[in-house]
PASEVO-642192 format. One record per residue: z negated, y negated, x negated of N, C-alpha, C in turn. Coordinates in steps of 0.2 Angstrom, whole numbers. Layout:
BEGIN
Z, Y, X, Z, Y, X, Z, Y, X
...
% end
This chain:
BEGIN
-310, -349, 588, -312, -353, 583, -310, -355, 577
-307, -352, 573, -305, -353, 567, -297, -358, 570
-294, -355, 576, -288, -361, 577, -290, -367, 577
-296, -368, 580, -298, -376, 582, -299, -379, 575
-304, -375, 570, -305, -378, 565, -299, -379, 559
-294, -376, 559, -286, -377, 557, -285, -383, 559
-284, -385, 566, -281, -390, 569, -285, -397, 567
-290, -396, 568, -299, -403, 565, -294, -402, 558
-293, -397, 554, -292, -399, 546, -285, -402, 545
-280, -400, 548, -274, -402, 550, -276, -411, 549
-278, -411, 557, -278, -418, 559, -280, -422, 553
-286, -420, 549, -289, -425, 544, -284, -425, 538
-281, -420, 537, -278, -419, 531, -273, -426, 535
-269, -426, 539, -264, -431, 541, -265, -437, 542
-271, -439, 544, -276, -446, 542, -275, -447, 536
-279, -441, 531, -280, -447, 527, -272, -446, 521
-268, -442, 522, -261, -443, 521, -259, -452, 522
-257, -451, 529, -258, -458, 530, -260, -464, 528
-264, -464, 525, -268, -469, 524, -268, -469, 517
-267, -463, 514, -264, -464, 506, -259, -467, 507
-253, -464, 510, -247, -468, 511, -246, -474, 514
-250, -477, 517, -251, -484, 521, -253, -490, 514
-256, -487, 508, -260, -490, 503, -258, -490, 497
-251, -484, 496, -247, -484, 490, -243, -486, 490
-241, -492, 493, -234, -495, 491, -236, -502, 493
-230, -508, 490, -232, -517, 490, -238, -517, 486
-239, -513, 480, -244, -516, 475, -245, -519, 469
-246, -524, 467, -247, -529, 464, -253, -530, 459
-253, -529, 452, -257, -530, 448, -261, -538, 448
-265, -539, 448, -265, -548, 446, -272, -546, 442
-273, -554, 436, -278, -555, 432, -277, -564, 433
-286, -565, 434, -286, -574, 431, -292, -574, 427
-292, -579, 423, -299, -580, 420, -299, -589, 419
-306, -587, 420, -308, -597, 419, -314, -596, 415
-313, -600, 408, -316, -601, 403, -319, -610, 403
-323, -611, 398, -325, -614, 396, -329, -614, 389
-330, -622, 385, -334, -624, 380, -342, -626, 382
-348, -624, 379, -355, -626, 382, -358, -626, 375
-361, -633, 377, -365, -634, 368, -370, -628, 369
-371, -627, 363, -380, -622, 363, -385, -626, 365
-389, -622, 368, -396, -628, 370, -402, -622, 368
-401, -620, 366, -406, -616, 361, -407, -614, 356
-411, -618, 349, -413, -615, 342, -418, -610, 342
-416, -605, 338, -421, -601, 334, -423, -601, 327
-427, -600, 322, -427, -601, 316, -434, -596, 313
-432, -593, 308, -436, -588, 307, -441, -593, 299
-446, -590, 297, -449, -597, 293, -453, -588, 289
-454, -590, 285, -458, -585, 280, -462, -588, 276
-468, -584, 276, -474, -588, 270, -473, -580, 267
-475, -584, 259, -472, -574, 254, -474, -577, 246
-481, -574, 244, -482, -578, 237, -483, -571, 234
-483, -572, 228, -482, -566, 222, -489, -566, 217
-491, -561, 215, -497, -560, 210, -500, -553, 210
-506, -552, 206, -507, -545, 202, -512, -544, 206
-518, -547, 211, -522, -544, 215, -519, -545, 224
-517, -539, 227, -514, -539, 235, -518, -541, 239
-525, -540, 238, -530, -544, 244, -531, -550, 243
-530, -552, 240, -534, -560, 238, -525, -563, 240
-520, -560, 239, -513, -563, 240, -515, -563, 249
-515, -557, 250, -515, -557, 259, -520, -559, 261
-526, -563, 258, -530, -569, 259, -527, -578, 262
-523, -577, 254, -520, -584, 256, -514, -583, 259
-510, -577, 261, -505, -578, 265, -507, -580, 273
-512, -576, 274, -515, -577, 280, -518, -585, 283
-522, -588, 277, -523, -593, 276, -516, -600, 280
-511, -596, 274, -507, -603, 274, -503, -602, 283
-503, -595, 284, -499, -591, 291, -505, -597, 295
-511, -595, 296, -514, -602, 302, -514, -608, 301
-512, -611, 295, -510, -616, 294, -504, -620, 297
-500, -614, 297, -494, -617, 298, -494, -616, 306
-497, -610, 309, -498, -608, 317, -503, -616, 322
-505, -617, 316, -509, -623, 318, -505, -629, 319
-502, -632, 316, -494, -635, 314, -490, -635, 321
-492, -629, 322, -483, -628, 329, -487, -630, 334
-492, -627, 335, -498, -629, 341, -495, -638, 343
-494, -641, 338, -495, -650, 340, -488, -651, 342
-483, -645, 342, -475, -645, 346, -475, -641, 353
-475, -645, 357, -476, -641, 364, -471, -638, 367
-465, -639, 363, -458, -638, 364, -456, -632, 360
-460, -629, 357, -459, -626, 354, -462, -618, 352
-460, -612, 353, -463, -606, 356, -464, -604, 348
-470, -599, 349, -470, -596, 341, -469, -589, 340
-471, -585, 335, -471, -580, 336, -473, -574, 329
-478, -571, 328, -479, -568, 322, -475, -561, 321
-470, -561, 314, -469, -555, 316, -466, -554, 308
-467, -547, 305, -465, -544, 299, -470, -545, 293
-477, -541, 296, -483, -542, 290, -480, -538, 286
-479, -539, 278, -477, -534, 273, -480, -535, 266
-484, -530, 263, -486, -531, 256, -483, -526, 252
-479, -528, 247, -474, -524, 246, -476, -523, 235
-475, -517, 234, -478, -517, 226, -470, -519, 221
-473, -523, 215, -465, -524, 213, -467, -519, 205
-460, -517, 204, -462, -512, 199, -457, -514, 192
-460, -512, 186, -459, -513, 180, -459, -507, 176
-453, -502, 174, -453, -498, 169, -459, -491, 174
-457, -491, 181, -461, -487, 186, -469, -488, 188
-468, -493, 182, -478, -496, 185, -477, -500, 189
-483, -502, 195, -482, -507, 196, -484, -515, 194
-481, -519, 192, -484, -523, 188, -487, -529, 191
-485, -531, 198, -488, -538, 204, -487, -534, 210
-487, -539, 215, -488, -539, 223, -484, -542, 226
-480, -543, 230, -476, -547, 235, -481, -546, 242
-484, -552, 245, -487, -551, 253, -482, -559, 254
-481, -554, 262, -477, -561, 266, -477, -560, 271
-479, -565, 277, -477, -566, 284, -472, -568, 288
-468, -567, 294, -463, -571, 294, -466, -574, 302
-464, -579, 304, -465, -581, 312, -458, -586, 314
-458, -583, 319, -452, -585, 325, -452, -591, 327
-447, -595, 327, -448, -600, 330, -441, -602, 337
-446, -604, 341, -438, -604, 348, -442, -609, 351
-435, -615, 353, -436, -621, 355, -430, -624, 359
-430, -626, 366, -425, -631, 369, -424, -637, 367
-427, -638, 362, -429, -648, 361, -428, -646, 352
-421, -650, 352, -418, -650, 346, -423, -654, 340
-425, -660, 346, -428, -666, 341, -436, -663, 338
-439, -659, 343, -444, -657, 341, -444, -651, 336
-440, -647, 335, -439, -642, 330, -437, -646, 323
-435, -649, 323, -432, -653, 317, -436, -656, 314
-442, -659, 319, -447, -664, 317, -451, -660, 315
-453, -653, 316, -457, -648, 314, -455, -644, 308
-448, -643, 307, -447, -641, 300, -447, -645, 294
-448, -652, 297, -450, -656, 293, -456, -657, 290
-459, -656, 293, -467, -655, 292, -470, -650, 287
-468, -643, 290, -469, -640, 286, -468, -635, 281
-465, -640, 276, -461, -635, 270, -465, -635, 266
-471, -636, 265, -474, -634, 259, -478, -628, 261
-478, -626, 269, -483, -618, 269, -476, -612, 269
-469, -613, 270, -467, -608, 269, -459, -610, 270
-454, -604, 269, -448, -606, 268, -445, -602, 275
-439, -609, 276, -435, -605, 282, -429, -601, 281
-429, -595, 284, -426, -589, 279, -419, -590, 284
-421, -590, 291, -412, -590, 294, -414, -599, 301
-409, -596, 303, -407, -604, 309, -401, -601, 311
-402, -600, 319, -398, -600, 323, -397, -604, 332
-392, -607, 333, -391, -610, 340, -387, -603, 344
-390, -604, 348, -386, -600, 353, -389, -603, 363
-383, -600, 370, -386, -601, 375, -390, -600, 378
-396, -601, 382, -401, -598, 385, -399, -594, 390
-402, -591, 393, -398, -584, 396, -398, -589, 405
-403, -594, 406, -401, -596, 411, -393, -602, 413
-393, -604, 405, -387, -606, 406, -381, -604, 406
-382, -595, 403, -378, -591, 405, -374, -591, 409
-382, -588, 414, -380, -587, 419, -377, -591, 426
-380, -596, 425, -378, -603, 428, -369, -605, 427
-370, -604, 419, -364, -606, 417, -355, -602, 422
-357, -595, 421, -355, -588, 422, -353, -590, 431
-358, -592, 434, -357, -591, 442, -352, -598, 442
-352, -601, 439, -346, -608, 439, -341, -605, 438
-339, -602, 434, -334, -600, 429, -330, -593, 436
-336, -588, 439, -333, -584, 441, -330, -586, 449
-331, -592, 451, -329, -595, 457, -323, -597, 455
-323, -601, 451, -314, -603, 448, -310, -597, 445
-313, -592, 443, -306, -586, 442, -304, -583, 448
-311, -584, 455, -308, -579, 461, -303, -584, 463
-305, -590, 463, -299, -596, 465, -293, -594, 464
-292, -594, 457, -286, -595, 453, -281, -586, 455
-288, -583, 455, -284, -576, 457, -279, -577, 465
-283, -579, 469, -282, -581, 476, -276, -585, 476
-276, -590, 473, -269, -594, 473, -265, -589, 470
-263, -585, 465, -259, -582, 462, -256, -577, 469
-262, -574, 472, -260, -571, 476, -257, -572, 479
-258, -577, 485, -253, -582, 490, -247, -584, 487
-248, -585, 479, -240, -587, 477, -235, -582, 479
-239, -575, 475, -233, -570, 474, -231, -569, 482
-236, -567, 487, -233, -565, 494, -231, -570, 498
-230, -578, 495, -224, -583, 497, -218, -581, 494
-217, -579, 487, -211, -579, 483, -208, -572, 486
-210, -566, 489, -210, -559, 491, -207, -560, 499
-206, -568, 501, -208, -569, 509, -211, -563, 515
-218, -562, 512, -221, -558, 517, -228, -562, 519
-227, -560, 527, -232, -564, 530, -239, -563, 528
-242, -559, 523, -249, -558, 519, -250, -552, 516
-256, -553, 513, -258, -547, 509, -266, -545, 510
-270, -539, 506, -276, -540, 507, -278, -537, 499
-283, -536, 499, -287, -534, 492, -287, -527, 493
-285, -525, 487, -287, -518, 487, -291, -516, 483
-295, -519, 477, -300, -518, 473, -299, -526, 467
-305, -526, 465, -307, -531, 460, -313, -528, 457
-310, -532, 450, -317, -530, 446, -317, -537, 441
-324, -539, 439, -325, -548, 438, -328, -545, 430
-326, -547, 424, -332, -546, 418, -332, -551, 416
-338, -551, 412, -340, -559, 409, -338, -557, 401
-337, -563, 397, -336, -562, 389, -341, -562, 386
-341, -557, 381, -348, -559, 376, -349, -566, 370
-355, -566, 368, -356, -573, 365, -361, -570, 360
-360, -574, 353, -365, -573, 349, -367, -580, 344
-376, -578, 342, -377, -585, 340, -373, -587, 334
-374, -593, 334, -367, -599, 329, -373, -602, 321
-369, -604, 319, -372, -609, 314, -378, -606, 310
-378, -601, 309, -384, -596, 304, -386, -602, 300
-390, -603, 296, -393, -607, 291, -391, -603, 282
-385, -606, 281, -384, -602, 273, -389, -603, 269
-390, -597, 262, -395, -600, 257, -396, -605, 256
-392, -610, 254, -391, -617, 251, -396, -622, 253
-397, -619, 260, -399, -626, 265, -407, -625, 264
-408, -618, 264, -415, -615, 266, -418, -620, 263
-426, -620, 266, -432, -625, 264, -437, -622, 261
-439, -622, 253, -442, -623, 251, -452, -621, 251
-455, -619, 249, -463, -621, 249, -463, -625, 242
-459, -626, 239, -461, -628, 232, -459, -638, 234
-456, -639, 239, -454, -645, 243, -461, -648, 244
-459, -655, 246, -465, -659, 247, -468, -658, 253
-475, -661, 254, -480, -656, 261, -475, -659, 269
-472, -662, 266, -469, -667, 274, -465, -674, 272
-458, -671, 274, -453, -674, 271, -449, -677, 277
-443, -679, 278, -439, -680, 286, -438, -676, 290
-436, -674, 297, -434, -670, 298, -427, -668, 299
-427, -661, 298, -421, -659, 297, -414, -660, 301
-409, -661, 299, -403, -663, 301, -400, -656, 306
-400, -655, 313, -398, -648, 315, -392, -651, 320
-387, -646, 320, -378, -647, 322, -379, -641, 325
-380, -641, 335, -380, -636, 336, -374, -632, 338
-369, -635, 338, -361, -632, 340, -362, -628, 345
-357, -624, 349, -356, -624, 354, -352, -616, 355
-354, -612, 361, -351, -605, 362, -345, -606, 367
-339, -602, 365, -337, -601, 373, -338, -595, 379
-339, -599, 383, -340, -593, 388, -334, -593, 394
-333, -584, 397, -326, -583, 401, -328, -577, 404
-324, -577, 411, -325, -573, 415, -318, -571, 418
-316, -565, 418, -309, -562, 418, -309, -558, 424
-304, -559, 430, -305, -557, 435, -299, -551, 437
-299, -545, 438, -293, -541, 436, -295, -538, 445
-291, -538, 447, -288, -532, 454, -280, -531, 458
-282, -529, 461, -275, -526, 463, -275, -529, 470
-268, -530, 473, -267, -533, 480, -262, -528, 483
-262, -528, 489, -254, -527, 492, -252, -532, 500
-245, -532, 497, -242, -536, 501, -241, -532, 508
-243, -536, 513, -240, -534, 519, -236, -536, 524
-230, -531, 525, -224, -534, 530, -227, -535, 536
-230, -530, 539, -230, -530, 548, -237, -534, 549
-236, -540, 553, -243, -546, 554, -247, -542, 559
-245, -535, 560, -251, -532, 566, -255, -529, 561
-254, -528, 555, -258, -524, 550, -265, -529, 547
-264, -535, 549, -267, -540, 544, -273, -540, 547
-279, -540, 543, -286, -544, 544, -288, -546, 544
-293, -550, 547, -296, -555, 544, -301, -555, 536
% end
């Protein structure tokens, strides 16, 4: 019984060693990249309603009233989505004593329609202040772009592999391993403080000029091939 186990173990070791030897020669590492600039298709903005005074309860009522007016105005723009965030009441101190209060409410706006967002921001300037604005790529656009780039990168990888195989005058190659990595990206064109709209401006003005910019999206393919000298080992 022991002899049988020993023979089986030796056969398994021999097969493993043969497989390892077979794959540990004529190995070449390759990489290929496909990239493109994509116009941002999403705009996001944070609007803040903020008031200062000595009566926090009254301030809260006034902030809520303005926020409701702002939300009602937003409903006229069906391509703009809104979400209330960050309601805050803060005491303001002087010489360790509370001298006034500050109450604020933030509303986040998101849209793929730049024209509607531009017009909306122009109409709500009397109700709040634009705290930030950023442009980005939507998840759907990122996924579709990465899928297209993945095909391009893999095609480039295969072309490189075929070129190397031909240059070494070998009949073929096989893929040993491959990894696909996608690039990072970040929202761009955040609004500067000098461009922020103030609640002291007129109740309605011209649409705000928006310039979306673009983001670079890339896909990197890394892999290893093995050049095959014996045509009998080629697989489909």
